[in-house]
N, C-alpha and C positions, 0 to 999 in steps of 0.2 A: 431639706426646704425646697420645695420647688419656684421657680421665679415664674410668675406668668403673664406677667405686663411690664416691658421696658419701653425706655424713653432717651434719645440722646438730648444731651441738653448743653446751653453755653455757646455764645457765640453767637453772631449775627448769621446765621448761615440758613437762612428765610425768612421771609415775612411773619408776624405774629399771627397765630388764629384768635379767634373770636372766644374770648373768656365763657363758658358757663354762668349762669344766676348764679349759682351757689359761690361765686367767688366775691359776693356780695358781704360776703364773711369774713372776709378775708380785710383786715384794719392794718395800718403802720403798724410795723415792731421793731426794736431795737435789733442791732447786728454787728455780728465780729468779722474780723477779715484775717483769712489764711490764719497762722497760728497768734495772732493778737485776741486778748481775752476781750469781756464784752465792754464798748466804750461809749461815753454817754454823747448826747447832741451837739454837733459840732468840733470832735475832735478829730484831730488824725490820724488815721489810722495805715497799714500797710504803705505805701507805694505814693504817698501823698492824697490818700483818697481822704475823703473827707465825709463821717455820718451825717445824714440830713438832719435839720434843726427839727424837721416834723417828727423823727421819730422818739419816740421814747422809752425809758429806762423801764420795763415789765415785764412779768411771766406771762406764759402763754393764756392765751384766752379758753381754747376749745377743750374738753372734756374726752377720755376716747370713749368709743362704746362701750356702755354697760353687759355686754356681751364680753367683754375681757375678764370679767371679774370671772366666769366659769372657764373660761379659755386656762385661765392661771391657776384654778382652780384645777382643771383637769392634770394641765403641768406636774403640779405639786402632789397629787396622788398618785400620778406616775411613778414617783422617786420615793414616794412615801410607803405606800402598797407593799411593792416588791420586796421592802426590806423588812419591814415587819413580819411576812408570811415568811420568808428565808430565816429568819429568827424563831417562828415559831414549831415551824416543820423542825428545825435544829433541833428545839428544846425536845421535842418529840422523840427523834432518832439517837442524839446525842445523852439519854439519860443520867451518866455521869457529871456533865456539863449542865444538867436541865438549871439549879438555881441560877449564874451567873447570866446563861441565855434567856430566863424569865424576865431578869435583873434588867438587861439591856434592851429587850422588847418593849417592857414597862417603860426604859425612857426616851425609845423611838416612838413611840405611842404618845405618849404624853407630847416631845418636841415636834410630831409628827402634825399631831390633830391643831398644836396650835400655830405653825407655819401654813398650814392648810388653810384655816379659817382667817388667821390675820394678814399674811403676805399678798393674796390677790386683793380686796379691798384696802389695805394701804399699800399696793402700786396703783389702783385708779386710781385714788385721792393727788397722788403726787406727777404719775403722766398727765402732760398737757401737751397740746400740740399748735401749729399756726402756720400759717403763711401768708405774705401779704406779696406784692410785686417788688419789694426790697429784699425782703429775705425770708430764711424758711428757720424756724426753729422749734425745740422740742425740751421738756424736763421728763427726765424718768428713773427708775429705780425705785426704790423700797426705803434700805439701810441706808446704802450708800446710793446717795442721789447725784444726779447729771442734770447740768443745762448746759444746749449746743444751741450756739447761733451761726449763722452764716449768710453771708449774703449772696445774692442769686448769680452776681456776677463771676465767681467762685465754684458755680454748680456745674458739674460736670456731665454725670446721669443720674437720671430718676427711672426708679424699677419699684414694682408691686412683687412682695413675695409672700407666696401661701404656703405655710406648711400642712397635714395632713387636720391637724386638731384646729386650726385656722379653717379650714375649708368646711370642716363639719358644724363650726359656729360661726359663720358667714362672714368670719373677716381676713382683713388682710395688714402688712408692712410695708409703708412707705420709706424704702431704702434712698439716701440722696447721697452721693458720694462728690466730695467737693475738694478744692485744690490745696486741701491740708494735711500739714502730717498726724493732725488727731484723727483723720479717719472719717467715716463715712456716718451722717447721722440718718439715724431712723426712728419713726414715728408706727410705734406697735398699737396694736388693738382698732385698727381704726374699719368701718363699716366696708366691705368689699367696694360696692358701688359707688362710697366717698373716696375710697382710696384711690379709684382710675379716676375720677374728677380731680382729686388734687392732683394727681399724678399730668394731667392733660396742664391744669392750672399751670405747674410751675415750668414742663416743658412750651407752652406756647410763651409764659413771659420771658425764660432766658435766650430765647429763638430772637428776642427782641431787644437783648443787650447787647453792645457794642466789646469785641475781645474774643479772648481764647480761654477764657477761664480758668487762667493760670495765675 
């Protein structure tokens, strides 16, 4: 994948920039600190920090771009089609093992078709994202689902990443690196222009937060 936009975030290293009009979509969200799990209103977290009473415990509000379904479908086809073609060719070439190979091809075709049809739509229903002036978080996955939330005071870097297929569909992934052992938070399947807008919003907000993002 190709990183095409990057921003350094965290710490009061400069004056905050004016947020765009689209920031009006961002509303207060729940948050976690460091390696702590999700916390409720007014509960102490981390090193004596406290979550604001204004923050509510709820899932992210924004769906990803509908084009993400086509992107995930293309990814699924890129896995299933080569396997099916390889088995079909092997069945033609290796006549002595044609029976088992055709049986394997039938299994791959049924399972693969189900995967191609179901997975992208399921992921679209699960994937959600949201950023606010206090936190960034995302829900992702399909069978195994993950819900990641982090306060902006822990954000270190913010980038957009666009692989070849994402560029084809006009999409991008926002990657948020935080001071947490749990690793980075990713928001997949955003419109490219919106992804850049989100990066600008997060960068401007984190620059205005005192501290060193550790």
